[in-house]
mmCIF file as gemmi writes it, N, C-alpha and C atoms, coordinates in Angstrom:
data_model
loop_
_atom_site.group_PDB
_atom_site.id
_atom_site.type_symbol
_atom_site.label_atom_id
_atom_site.label_alt_id
_atom_site.label_comp_id
_atom_site.label_asym_id
_atom_site.label_entity_id
_atom_site.label_seq_id
_atom_site.pdbx_PDB_ins_code
_atom_site.Cartn_x
_atom_site.Cartn_y
_atom_site.Cartn_z
_atom_site.occupancy
_atom_site.B_iso_or_equiv
_atom_site.pdbx_formal_charge
_atom_site.auth_seq_id
_atom_site.auth_asym_id
_atom_site.pdbx_PDB_model_num
ATOM 1 N N . UNK Axp A 1 ? 96.17 -13.79 -96.898 1 0 ? 1 A 1
ATOM 2 C CA . UNK Axp A 1 ? 95.5 -13.503 -95.539 1 0 ? 1 A 1
ATOM 3 C C . UNK Axp A 1 ? 96.103 -14.186 -94.534 1 0 ? 1 A 1
ATOM 4 N N . UNK Axp A 2 ? 96.706 -15.525 -94.648 1 0 ? 2 A 1
ATOM 5 C CA . UNK Axp A 2 ? 97.33 -15.758 -93.737 1 0 ? 2 A 1
ATOM 6 C C . UNK Axp A 2 ? 98.863 -15.546 -93.571 1 0 ? 2 A 1
ATOM 7 N N . UNK Axp A 3 ? 99.385 -14.961 -94.63 1 0 ? 3 A 1
ATOM 8 C CA . UNK Axp A 3 ? 100.702 -14.025 -94.41 1 0 ? 3 A 1
ATOM 9 C C . UNK Axp A 3 ? 100.795 -13.13 -93.27 1 0 ? 3 A 1
ATOM 10 N N . UNK Axp A 4 ? 99.411 -12.003 -93.563 1 0 ? 4 A 1
ATOM 11 C CA . UNK Axp A 4 ? 99.252 -11.309 -92.613 1 0 ? 4 A 1
ATOM 12 C C . UNK Axp A 4 ? 98.95 -11.519 -90.993 1 0 ? 4 A 1
ATOM 13 N N . UNK Axp A 5 ? 98.439 -12.803 -90.976 1 0 ? 5 A 1
ATOM 14 C CA . UNK Axp A 5 ? 97.883 -13.177 -89.933 1 0 ? 5 A 1
ATOM 15 C C . UNK Axp A 5 ? 99.409 -13.522 -89.141 1 0 ? 5 A 1
ATOM 16 N N . UNK Axp A 6 ? 100.361 -14.252 -89.917 1 0 ? 6 A 1
ATOM 17 C CA . UNK Axp A 6 ? 101.634 -14.602 -89.411 1 0 ? 6 A 1
ATOM 18 C C . UNK Axp A 6 ? 102.306 -13.212 -89.091 1 0 ? 6 A 1
ATOM 19 N N . UNK Axp A 7 ? 102.315 -12.402 -89.952 1 0 ? 7 A 1
ATOM 20 C CA . UNK Axp A 7 ? 103.18 -11.147 -89.826 1 0 ? 7 A 1
ATOM 21 C C . UNK Axp A 7 ? 102.83 -10.577 -88.162 1 0 ? 7 A 1
ATOM 22 N N . UNK Axp A 8 ? 101.347 -10.208 -88.39 1 0 ? 8 A 1
ATOM 23 C CA . UNK Axp A 8 ? 100.766 -9.648 -86.903 1 0 ? 8 A 1
ATOM 24 C C . UNK Axp A 8 ? 101.138 -10.498 -85.551 1 0 ? 8 A 1
ATOM 25 N N . UNK Axp A 9 ? 101.32 -12.012 -85.87 1 0 ? 9 A 1
ATOM 26 C CA . UNK Axp A 9 ? 101.439 -12.8 -84.817 1 0 ? 9 A 1
ATOM 27 C C . UNK Axp A 9 ? 103.043 -12.789 -84.317 1 0 ? 9 A 1
ATOM 28 N N . UNK Axp A 10 ? 104.075 -12.313 -85.456 1 0 ? 10 A 1
ATOM 29 C CA . UNK Axp A 10 ? 105.249 -12.3 -85.232 1 0 ? 10 A 1
ATOM 30 C C . UNK Axp A 10 ? 105.607 -10.972 -84.489 1 0 ? 10 A 1
ATOM 31 N N . UNK Axp A 11 ? 104.73 -9.923 -85.164 1 0 ? 11 A 1
ATOM 32 C CA . UNK Axp A 11 ? 105.034 -8.502 -84.48 1 0 ? 11 A 1
ATOM 33 C C . UNK Axp A 11 ? 104.601 -8.407 -82.843 1 0 ? 11 A 1
ATOM 34 N N . UNK Axp A 12 ? 103.588 -9.266 -82.487 1 0 ? 12 A 1
ATOM 35 C CA . UNK Axp A 12 ? 103.117 -9.403 -81.285 1 0 ? 12 A 1
ATOM 36 C C . UNK Axp A 12 ? 103.919 -10.192 -80.224 1 0 ? 12 A 1
ATOM 37 N N . UNK Axp A 13 ? 104.626 -10.728 -81.182 1 0 ? 13 A 1
ATOM 38 C CA . UNK Axp A 13 ? 105.789 -11.865 -80.423 1 0 ? 13 A 1
ATOM 39 C C . UNK Axp A 13 ? 104.821 -13.218 -79.619 1 0 ? 13 A 1
ATOM 40 N N . UNK Axp A 14 ? 103.74 -13.307 -80.384 1 0 ? 14 A 1
ATOM 41 C CA . UNK Axp A 14 ? 103.08 -14.454 -79.983 1 0 ? 14 A 1
ATOM 42 C C . UNK Axp A 14 ? 103.538 -15.899 -80.522 1 0 ? 14 A 1
ATOM 43 N N . UNK Axp A 15 ? 104.108 -15.922 -81.944 1 0 ? 15 A 1
ATOM 44 C CA . UNK Axp A 15 ? 105.258 -16.512 -82.539 1 0 ? 15 A 1
ATOM 45 C C . UNK Axp A 15 ? 106.129 -16.135 -82.629 1 0 ? 15 A 1
ATOM 46 N N . UNK Axp A 16 ? 107.194 -17.031 -82.426 1 0 ? 16 A 1
ATOM 47 C CA . UNK Axp A 16 ? 108.631 -16.556 -82.475 1 0 ? 16 A 1
ATOM 48 C C . UNK Axp A 16 ? 109.292 -16.972 -83.814 1 0 ? 16 A 1
ATOM 49 N N . UNK Axp A 17 ? 110.058 -16.091 -84.194 1 0 ? 17 A 1
ATOM 50 C CA . UNK Axp A 17 ? 111.047 -16.536 -85.497 1 0 ? 17 A 1
ATOM 51 C C . UNK Axp A 17 ? 111.395 -17.849 -85.573 1 0 ? 17 A 1
ATOM 52 N N . UNK Axp A 18 ? 111.93 -18.229 -84.43 1 0 ? 18 A 1
ATOM 53 C CA . UNK Axp A 18 ? 112.44 -19.641 -84.529 1 0 ? 18 A 1
ATOM 54 C C . UNK Axp A 18 ? 111.286 -20.868 -84.785 1 0 ? 18 A 1
ATOM 55 N N . UNK Axp A 19 ? 110.354 -20.603 -84.302 1 0 ? 19 A 1
ATOM 56 C CA . UNK Axp A 19 ? 109.104 -21.537 -84.486 1 0 ? 19 A 1
ATOM 57 C C . UNK Axp A 19 ? 108.857 -21.628 -86.274 1 0 ? 19 A 1
ATOM 58 N N . UNK Axp A 20 ? 109.144 -20.755 -86.807 1 0 ? 20 A 1
ATOM 59 C CA . UNK Axp A 20 ? 108.535 -20.745 -88.162 1 0 ? 20 A 1
ATOM 60 C C . UNK Axp A 20 ? 109.988 -20.75 -89.436 1 0 ? 20 A 1
ATOM 61 N N . UNK Axp A 21 ? 110.932 -20.545 -88.74 1 0 ? 21 A 1
ATOM 62 C CA . UNK Axp A 21 ? 112.284 -20.718 -89.382 1 0 ? 21 A 1
ATOM 63 C C . UNK Axp A 21 ? 112.599 -21.884 -90.396 1 0 ? 21 A 1
ATOM 64 N N . UNK Axp A 22 ? 112.343 -22.979 -89.917 1 0 ? 22 A 1
ATOM 65 C CA . UNK Axp A 22 ? 112.771 -24.433 -90.359 1 0 ? 22 A 1
ATOM 66 C C . UNK Axp A 22 ? 111.77 -24.449 -91.626 1 0 ? 22 A 1
ATOM 67 N N . UNK Axp A 23 ? 110.347 -24.499 -91.412 1 0 ? 23 A 1
ATOM 68 C CA . UNK Axp A 23 ? 109.443 -24.646 -92.053 1 0 ? 23 A 1
ATOM 69 C C . UNK Axp A 23 ? 109.516 -23.48 -93.388 1 0 ? 23 A 1
ATOM 70 N N . UNK Axp A 24 ? 109.728 -22.195 -93.283 1 0 ? 24 A 1
ATOM 71 C CA . UNK Axp A 24 ? 109.854 -21.327 -94.148 1 0 ? 24 A 1
ATOM 72 C C . UNK Axp A 24 ? 111.223 -21.56 -95.093 1 0 ? 24 A 1
ATOM 73 N N . UNK Axp A 25 ? 112.206 -22 -94.328 1 0 ? 25 A 1
ATOM 74 C CA . UNK Axp A 25 ? 113.312 -22.148 -95.431 1 0 ? 25 A 1
ATOM 75 C C . UNK Axp A 25 ? 113.213 -23.698 -96.086 1 0 ? 25 A 1
ATOM 76 N N . UNK Axp A 26 ? 112.201 -24.354 -96.054 1 0 ? 26 A 1
ATOM 77 C CA . UNK Axp A 26 ? 111.917 -25.629 -96.594 1 0 ? 26 A 1
ATOM 78 C C . UNK Axp A 26 ? 111.02 -24.941 -97.904 1 0 ? 26 A 1
ATOM 79 N N . UNK Axp A 27 ? 110.068 -24.331 -97.533 1 0 ? 27 A 1
ATOM 80 C CA . UNK Axp A 27 ? 109.284 -23.372 -98.677 1 0 ? 27 A 1
ATOM 81 C C . UNK Axp A 27 ? 109.928 -22.846 -99.713 1 0 ? 27 A 1
ATOM 82 N N . UNK Axp A 28 ? 111.006 -21.897 -99.156 1 0 ? 28 A 1
ATOM 83 C CA . UNK Axp A 28 ? 111.691 -21.272 -99.929 1 0 ? 28 A 1
ATOM 84 C C . UNK Axp A 28 ? 112.725 -22.329 -100.943 1 0 ? 28 A 1
ATOM 85 N N . UNK Axp A 29 ? 113.064 -22.801 -100.46 1 0 ? 29 A 1
ATOM 86 C CA . UNK Axp A 29 ? 114.266 -24.173 -101.202 1 0 ? 29 A 1
ATOM 87 C C . UNK Axp A 29 ? 113.561 -24.987 -102.103 1 0 ? 29 A 1
ATOM 88 N N . UNK Axp A 30 ? 112.097 -25.136 -101.814 1 0 ? 30 A 1
ATOM 89 C CA . UNK Axp A 30 ? 111.601 -26.213 -102.645 1 0 ? 30 A 1
ATOM 90 C C . UNK Axp A 30 ? 110.332 -25.416 -103.699 1 0 ? 30 A 1
ATOM 91 N N . UNK Axp A 31 ? 110.132 -23.743 -103.648 1 0 ? 31 A 1
ATOM 92 C CA . UNK Axp A 31 ? 109.611 -22.89 -104.152 1 0 ? 31 A 1
ATOM 93 C C . UNK Axp A 31 ? 108.922 -23.374 -106.043 1 0 ? 31 A 1
ATOM 94 N N . UNK Axp A 32 ? 110.031 -23.749 -106.195 1 0 ? 32 A 1
ATOM 95 C CA . UNK Axp A 32 ? 110.02 -24.076 -107.956 1 0 ? 32 A 1
ATOM 96 C C . UNK Axp A 32 ? 109.034 -25.435 -108.072 1 0 ? 32 A 1
ATOM 97 N N . UNK Axp A 33 ? 109.348 -26.331 -107.049 1 0 ? 33 A 1
ATOM 98 C CA . UNK Axp A 33 ? 108.723 -27.507 -107.259 1 0 ? 33 A 1
ATOM 99 C C . UNK Axp A 33 ? 107.395 -27.266 -107.092 1 0 ? 33 A 1
ATOM 100 N N . UNK Axp A 34 ? 107.078 -26.653 -106.065 1 0 ? 34 A 1
ATOM 101 C CA . UNK Axp A 34 ? 105.632 -26.577 -105.573 1 0 ? 34 A 1
ATOM 102 C C . UNK Axp A 34 ? 104.766 -25.662 -106.551 1 0 ? 34 A 1
ATOM 103 N N . UNK Axp A 35 ? 105.57 -25.082 -107.408 1 0 ? 35 A 1
ATOM 104 C CA . UNK Axp A 35 ? 104.607 -24.388 -108.651 1 0 ? 35 A 1
ATOM 105 C C . UNK Axp A 35 ? 104.534 -24.799 -109.697 1 0 ? 35 A 1
ATOM 106 N N . UNK Axp A 36 ? 105.145 -26.098 -109.93 1 0 ? 36 A 1
ATOM 107 C CA . UNK Axp A 36 ? 105.027 -26.648 -111.059 1 0 ? 36 A 1
ATOM 108 C C . UNK Axp A 36 ? 103.646 -27.081 -111.428 1 0 ? 36 A 1
ATOM 109 N N . UNK Axp A 37 ? 103.09 -27.976 -110.483 1 0 ? 37 A 1
ATOM 110 C CA . UNK Axp A 37 ? 101.792 -28.558 -110.286 1 0 ? 37 A 1
ATOM 111 C C . UNK Axp A 37 ? 100.897 -27.692 -110.902 1 0 ? 37 A 1
ATOM 112 N N . UNK Axp A 38 ? 100.538 -26.427 -110.565 1 0 ? 38 A 1
ATOM 113 C CA . UNK Axp A 38 ? 99.756 -25.602 -110.638 1 0 ? 38 A 1
ATOM 114 C C . UNK Axp A 38 ? 99.801 -24.956 -112.047 1 0 ? 38 A 1
ATOM 115 N N . UNK Axp A 39 ? 101.342 -24.726 -112.537 1 0 ? 39 A 1
ATOM 116 C CA . UNK Axp A 39 ? 101.555 -24.203 -113.688 1 0 ? 39 A 1
ATOM 117 C C . UNK Axp A 39 ? 101.097 -24.976 -114.952 1 0 ? 39 A 1
ATOM 118 N N . UNK Axp A 40 ? 101.36 -26.577 -114.639 1 0 ? 40 A 1
ATOM 119 C CA . UNK Axp A 40 ? 100.782 -27.569 -115.789 1 0 ? 40 A 1
ATOM 120 C C . UNK Axp A 40 ? 99.346 -27.512 -115.696 1 0 ? 40 A 1
ATOM 121 N N . UNK Axp A 41 ? 98.653 -27.224 -114.819 1 0 ? 41 A 1
ATOM 122 C CA . UNK Axp A 41 ? 97.293 -27.36 -114.534 1 0 ? 41 A 1
ATOM 123 C C . UNK Axp A 41 ? 96.946 -26.218 -115.366 1 0 ? 41 A 1
ATOM 124 N N . UNK Axp A 42 ? 97.463 -25.059 -115.648 1 0 ? 42 A 1
ATOM 125 C CA . UNK Axp A 42 ? 96.919 -24.059 -116.091 1 0 ? 42 A 1
ATOM 126 C C . UNK Axp A 42 ? 97.194 -24.309 -117.477 1 0 ? 42 A 1
ATOM 127 N N . UNK Axp A 43 ? 98.497 -24.715 -117.699 1 0 ? 43 A 1
ATOM 128 C CA . UNK Axp A 43 ? 98.751 -25.013 -119.111 1 0 ? 43 A 1
ATOM 129 C C . UNK Axp A 43 ? 97.627 -25.731 -119.974 1 0 ? 43 A 1
ATOM 130 N N . UNK Axp A 44 ? 97.45 -26.716 -119.173 1 0 ? 44 A 1
ATOM 131 C CA . UNK Axp A 44 ? 96.526 -28.011 -119.642 1 0 ? 44 A 1
ATOM 132 C C . UNK Axp A 44 ? 95.181 -27.34 -119.852 1 0 ? 44 A 1
ATOM 133 N N . UNK Axp A 45 ? 94.597 -26.264 -119.23 1 0 ? 45 A 1
ATOM 134 C CA . UNK Axp A 45 ? 93.336 -25.566 -119.5 1 0 ? 45 A 1
ATOM 135 C C . UNK Axp A 45 ? 93.302 -24.591 -120.92 1 0 ? 45 A 1
ATOM 136 N N . UNK Axp A 46 ? 94.629 -24.047 -120.851 1 0 ? 46 A 1
ATOM 137 C CA . UNK Axp A 46 ? 94.611 -23.234 -122.057 1 0 ? 46 A 1
ATOM 138 C C . UNK Axp A 46 ? 94.753 -23.74 -123.145 1 0 ? 46 A 1
ATOM 139 N N . UNK Axp A 47 ? 94.039 -23.439 -124.249 1 0 ? 47 A 1
ATOM 140 C CA . UNK Axp A 47 ? 94.148 -24.096 -125.481 1 0 ? 47 A 1
ATOM 141 C C . UNK Axp A 47 ? 94.931 -22.939 -126.706 1 0 ? 47 A 1
ATOM 142 N N . UNK Axp A 48 ? 96.199 -23.325 -126.478 1 0 ? 48 A 1
ATOM 143 C CA . UNK Axp A 48 ? 97.097 -22.164 -127.06 1 0 ? 48 A 1
ATOM 144 C C . UNK Axp A 48 ? 96.872 -22.014 -128.553 1 0 ? 48 A 1
ATOM 145 N N . UNK Axp A 49 ? 96.314 -23.072 -129.208 1 0 ? 49 A 1
ATOM 146 C CA . UNK Axp A 49 ? 96.117 -23.23 -130.752 1 0 ? 49 A 1
ATOM 147 C C . UNK Axp A 49 ? 95.244 -21.97 -131.042 1 0 ? 49 A 1
ATOM 148 N N . UNK Axp A 50 ? 94.194 -21.693 -130.235 1 0 ? 50 A 1
ATOM 149 C CA . UNK Axp A 50 ? 93.297 -20.756 -130.595 1 0 ? 50 A 1
ATOM 150 C C . UNK Axp A 50 ? 93.825 -19.152 -130.671 1 0 ? 50 A 1
ATOM 151 N N . UNK Axp A 51 ? 92.854 -18.692 -131.917 1 0 ? 51 A 1
ATOM 152 C CA . UNK Axp A 51 ? 93.442 -17.523 -131.777 1 0 ? 51 A 1
ATOM 153 C C . UNK Axp A 51 ? 93.478 -16.634 -131.026 1 0 ? 51 A 1
ATOM 154 N N . UNK Axp A 52 ? 94.581 -15.845 -130.656 1 0 ? 52 A 1
ATOM 155 C CA . UNK Axp A 52 ? 94.509 -14.734 -129.501 1 0 ? 52 A 1
ATOM 156 C C . UNK Axp A 52 ? 94.775 -15.168 -127.963 1 0 ? 52 A 1
ATOM 157 N N . UNK Axp A 53 ? 94.771 -16.738 -127.9 1 0 ? 53 A 1
ATOM 158 C CA . UNK Axp A 53 ? 94.749 -17.251 -126.566 1 0 ? 53 A 1
ATOM 159 C C . UNK Axp A 53 ? 96.16 -17.202 -126.043 1 0 ? 53 A 1
ATOM 160 N N . UNK Axp A 54 ? 97.168 -17.571 -126.949 1 0 ? 54 A 1
ATOM 161 C CA . UNK Axp A 54 ? 98.553 -17.11 -126.555 1 0 ? 54 A 1
ATOM 162 C C . UNK Axp A 54 ? 98.83 -15.587 -125.814 1 0 ? 54 A 1
ATOM 163 N N . UNK Axp A 55 ? 98.103 -14.526 -126.552 1 0 ? 55 A 1
ATOM 164 C CA . UNK Axp A 55 ? 98.087 -13.193 -126.187 1 0 ? 55 A 1
ATOM 165 C C . UNK Axp A 55 ? 97.748 -13.04 -124.882 1 0 ? 55 A 1
ATOM 166 N N . UNK Axp A 56 ? 96.471 -13.505 -124.545 1 0 ? 56 A 1
ATOM 167 C CA . UNK Axp A 56 ? 95.836 -13.625 -123.386 1 0 ? 56 A 1
ATOM 168 C C . UNK Axp A 56 ? 96.333 -14.505 -122.368 1 0 ? 56 A 1
ATOM 169 N N . UNK Axp A 57 ? 97.014 -15.58 -122.593 1 0 ? 57 A 1
ATOM 170 C CA . UNK Axp A 57 ? 97.805 -16.152 -121.419 1 0 ? 57 A 1
ATOM 171 C C . UNK Axp A 57 ? 99.205 -15.285 -121.187 1 0 ? 57 A 1
ATOM 172 N N . UNK Axp A 58 ? 99.612 -14.715 -121.858 1 0 ? 58 A 1
ATOM 173 C CA . UNK Axp A 58 ? 101.091 -14.013 -121.703 1 0 ? 58 A 1
ATOM 174 C C . UNK Axp A 58 ? 100.495 -12.652 -121.006 1 0 ? 58 A 1
ATOM 175 N N . UNK Axp A 59 ? 99.537 -11.87 -121.35 1 0 ? 59 A 1
ATOM 176 C CA . UNK Axp A 59 ? 98.934 -10.782 -120.664 1 0 ? 59 A 1
ATOM 177 C C . UNK Axp A 59 ? 98.526 -11.044 -119.066 1 0 ? 59 A 1
ATOM 178 N N . UNK Axp A 60 ? 97.908 -12.246 -119.175 1 0 ? 60 A 1
ATOM 179 C CA . UNK Axp A 60 ? 97.594 -12.653 -117.5 1 0 ? 60 A 1
ATOM 180 C C . UNK Axp A 60 ? 98.803 -12.948 -117.053 1 0 ? 60 A 1
ATOM 181 N N . UNK Axp A 61 ? 99.818 -13.416 -117.255 1 0 ? 61 A 1
ATOM 182 C CA . UNK Axp A 61 ? 101.077 -13.798 -116.831 1 0 ? 61 A 1
ATOM 183 C C . UNK Axp A 61 ? 101.889 -12.349 -116.156 1 0 ? 61 A 1
ATOM 184 N N . UNK Axp A 62 ? 101.905 -11.558 -117.265 1 0 ? 62 A 1
ATOM 185 C CA . UNK Axp A 62 ? 102.43 -10.37 -117.113 1 0 ? 62 A 1
ATOM 186 C C . UNK Axp A 62 ? 101.944 -9.525 -115.757 1 0 ? 62 A 1
ATOM 187 N N . UNK Axp A 63 ? 100.48 -9.347 -116.173 1 0 ? 63 A 1
ATOM 188 C CA . UNK Axp A 63 ? 99.637 -8.675 -115.041 1 0 ? 63 A 1
ATOM 189 C C . UNK Axp A 63 ? 99.65 -9.488 -113.497 1 0 ? 63 A 1
ATOM 190 N N . UNK Axp A 64 ? 99.625 -10.484 -113.631 1 0 ? 64 A 1
ATOM 191 C CA . UNK Axp A 64 ? 99.846 -11.25 -112.222 1 0 ? 64 A 1
ATOM 192 C C . UNK Axp A 64 ? 101.309 -11.011 -111.829 1 0 ? 64 A 1
ATOM 193 N N . UNK Axp A 65 ? 102.389 -11.092 -112.696 1 0 ? 65 A 1
ATOM 194 C CA . UNK Axp A 65 ? 103.575 -11.017 -112.422 1 0 ? 65 A 1
ATOM 195 C C . UNK Axp A 65 ? 103.584 -9.436 -111.67 1 0 ? 65 A 1
ATOM 196 N N . UNK Axp A 66 ? 102.77 -8.27 -112.12 1 0 ? 66 A 1
ATOM 197 C CA . UNK Axp A 66 ? 103.29 -6.768 -111.647 1 0 ? 66 A 1
ATOM 198 C C . UNK Axp A 66 ? 102.471 -6.938 -110.525 1 0 ? 66 A 1
ATOM 199 N N . UNK Axp A 67 ? 101.335 -7.448 -110.405 1 0 ? 67 A 1
ATOM 200 C CA . UNK Axp A 67 ? 100.327 -7.262 -109.439 1 0 ? 67 A 1
ATOM 201 C C . UNK Axp A 67 ? 100.899 -7.898 -107.953 1 0 ? 67 A 1
ATOM 202 N N . UNK Axp A 68 ? 101.876 -8.949 -108.075 1 0 ? 68 A 1
ATOM 203 C CA . UNK Axp A 68 ? 102.559 -9.568 -107.056 1 0 ? 68 A 1
ATOM 204 C C . UNK Axp A 68 ? 103.595 -8.801 -107.038 1 0 ? 68 A 1
ATOM 205 N N . UNK Axp A 69 ? 104.157 -8.416 -107.781 1 0 ? 69 A 1
ATOM 206 C CA . UNK Axp A 69 ? 105.625 -7.234 -107.673 1 0 ? 69 A 1
ATOM 207 C C . UNK Axp A 69 ? 105.295 -6.103 -106.624 1 0 ? 69 A 1
ATOM 208 N N . UNK Axp A 70 ? 104.268 -5.219 -107.27 1 0 ? 70 A 1
ATOM 209 C CA . UNK Axp A 70 ? 103.486 -4.331 -106.447 1 0 ? 70 A 1
ATOM 210 C C . UNK Axp A 70 ? 103.037 -4.6 -105.113 1 0 ? 70 A 1
ATOM 211 N N . UNK Axp A 71 ? 102.485 -5.732 -104.745 1 0 ? 71 A 1
ATOM 212 C CA . UNK Axp A 71 ? 101.808 -6.238 -103.54 1 0 ? 71 A 1
ATOM 213 C C . UNK Axp A 71 ? 103.069 -6.492 -102.831 1 0 ? 71 A 1
ATOM 214 N N . UNK Axp A 72 ? 103.782 -7.189 -102.835 1 0 ? 72 A 1
ATOM 215 C CA . UNK Axp A 72 ? 105.315 -7.54 -102.332 1 0 ? 72 A 1
ATOM 216 C C . UNK Axp A 72 ? 105.739 -6.095 -101.703 1 0 ? 72 A 1
ATOM 217 N N . UNK Axp A 73 ? 106.207 -5.356 -102.751 1 0 ? 73 A 1
ATOM 218 C CA . UNK Axp A 73 ? 106.858 -4.196 -102.457 1 0 ? 73 A 1
ATOM 219 C C . UNK Axp A 73 ? 106.012 -3.405 -101.293 1 0 ? 73 A 1
ATOM 220 N N . UNK Axp A 74 ? 104.714 -3.079 -101.379 1 0 ? 74 A 1
ATOM 221 C CA . UNK Axp A 74 ? 104.062 -2.68 -100.422 1 0 ? 74 A 1
ATOM 222 C C . UNK Axp A 74 ? 104.076 -3.157 -99.104 1 0 ? 74 A 1
ATOM 223 N N . UNK Axp A 75 ? 103.731 -4.374 -99.133 1 0 ? 75 A 1
ATOM 224 C CA . UNK Axp A 75 ? 103.743 -5.135 -97.8 1 0 ? 75 A 1
ATOM 225 C C . UNK Axp A 75 ? 105.302 -5.04 -97.208 1 0 ? 75 A 1
ATOM 226 N N . UNK Axp A 76 ? 106.323 -5.165 -98.034 1 0 ? 76 A 1
ATOM 227 C CA . UNK Axp A 76 ? 107.884 -4.801 -97.111 1 0 ? 76 A 1
ATOM 228 C C . UNK Axp A 76 ? 107.67 -3.155 -96.685 1 0 ? 76 A 1
ATOM 229 N N . UNK Axp A 77 ? 107.296 -2.522 -97.492 1 0 ? 77 A 1
ATOM 230 C CA . UNK Axp A 77 ? 107.276 -1.241 -96.881 1 0 ? 77 A 1
ATOM 231 C C . UNK Axp A 77 ? 106.171 -0.832 -95.407 1 0 ? 77 A 1
ATOM 232 N N . UNK Axp A 78 ? 105.556 -1.402 -95.598 1 0 ? 78 A 1
ATOM 233 C CA . UNK Axp A 78 ? 104.751 -1.478 -94.623 1 0 ? 78 A 1
ATOM 234 C C . UNK Axp A 78 ? 105.32 -2.281 -93.362 1 0 ? 78 A 1
ATOM 235 N N . UNK Axp A 79 ? 106.021 -3.52 -93.839 1 0 ? 79 A 1
ATOM 236 C CA . UNK Axp A 79 ? 106.457 -4.009 -92.419 1 0 ? 79 A 1
ATOM 237 C C . UNK Axp A 79 ? 107.564 -3.13 -92.077 1 0 ? 79 A 1
ATOM 238 N N . UNK Axp A 80 ? 108.63 -2.54 -92.9 1 0 ? 80 A 1
ATOM 239 C CA . UNK Axp A 80 ? 109.403 -1.82 -92.479 1 0 ? 80 A 1
ATOM 240 C C . UNK Axp A 80 ? 109.091 -0.987 -91.509 1 0 ? 80 A 1
ATOM 241 N N . UNK Axp A 81 ? 108.04 0.006 -92.004 1 0 ? 81 A 1
ATOM 242 C CA . UNK Axp A 81 ? 107.417 0.997 -91.099 1 0 ? 81 A 1
ATOM 243 C C . UNK Axp A 81 ? 107.089 0.821 -89.999 1 0 ? 81 A 1
ATOM 244 N N . UNK Axp A 82 ? 106.395 -0.247 -89.863 1 0 ? 82 A 1
ATOM 245 C CA . UNK Axp A 82 ? 105.757 -0.948 -88.357 1 0 ? 82 A 1
ATOM 246 C C . UNK Axp A 82 ? 106.981 -1.428 -87.341 1 0 ? 82 A 1
ATOM 247 N N . UNK Axp A 83 ? 107.896 -2.018 -88.064 1 0 ? 83 A 1
ATOM 248 C CA . UNK Axp A 83 ? 109.306 -2.215 -87.162 1 0 ? 83 A 1
ATOM 249 C C . UNK Axp A 83 ? 109.945 -1.239 -86.94 1 0 ? 83 A 1
ATOM 250 N N . UNK Axp A 84 ? 110.031 -0.223 -87.689 1 0 ? 84 A 1
ATOM 251 C CA . UNK Axp A 84 ? 110.808 0.928 -87.369 1 0 ? 84 A 1
ATOM 252 C C . UNK Axp A 84 ? 110.007 1.657 -86.198 1 0 ? 84 A 1
ATOM 253 N N . UNK Axp A 85 ? 108.841 1.732 -86.096 1 0 ? 85 A 1
ATOM 254 C CA . UNK Axp A 85 ? 107.979 2.475 -85.166 1 0 ? 85 A 1
ATOM 255 C C . UNK Axp A 85 ? 108.129 1.523 -83.787 1 0 ? 85 A 1
ATOM 256 N N . UNK Axp A 86 ? 108.292 0.243 -83.98 1 0 ? 86 A 1
ATOM 257 C CA . UNK Axp A 86 ? 108.376 -0.416 -82.864 1 0 ? 86 A 1
ATOM 258 C C . UNK Axp A 86 ? 109.686 -0.311 -82.107 1 0 ? 86 A 1
ATOM 259 N N . UNK Axp A 87 ? 110.719 0.109 -82.895 1 0 ? 87 A 1
ATOM 260 C CA . UNK Axp A 87 ? 112.116 0.225 -81.987 1 0 ? 87 A 1
ATOM 261 C C . UNK Axp A 87 ? 112.371 1.532 -81.599 1 0 ? 87 A 1
ATOM 262 N N . UNK Axp A 88 ? 111.556 2.312 -81.996 1 0 ? 88 A 1
ATOM 263 C CA . UNK Axp A 88 ? 111.503 3.929 -81.297 1 0 ? 88 A 1
ATOM 264 C C . UNK Axp A 88 ? 111.318 3.751 -79.786 1 0 ? 88 A 1
């Protein structure tokens, strides 16, 4: 939700790209480190020695990756449509 708000503010030129550029570059550069702690917490909760637990874990990871991919693709498509409409 916050990314949509940021997109709207950028499109309305309330927030300028230069204002968020440095922070966004920091997060992009450190995304791997930022995801380690949640990943370890998830793995700590999963009991992989139980029957079917590994299957469920892999299934959830694949489903989450697919949903993330499709959502990102849709967001990029919508953003390109909005920016193309604004340039006309």
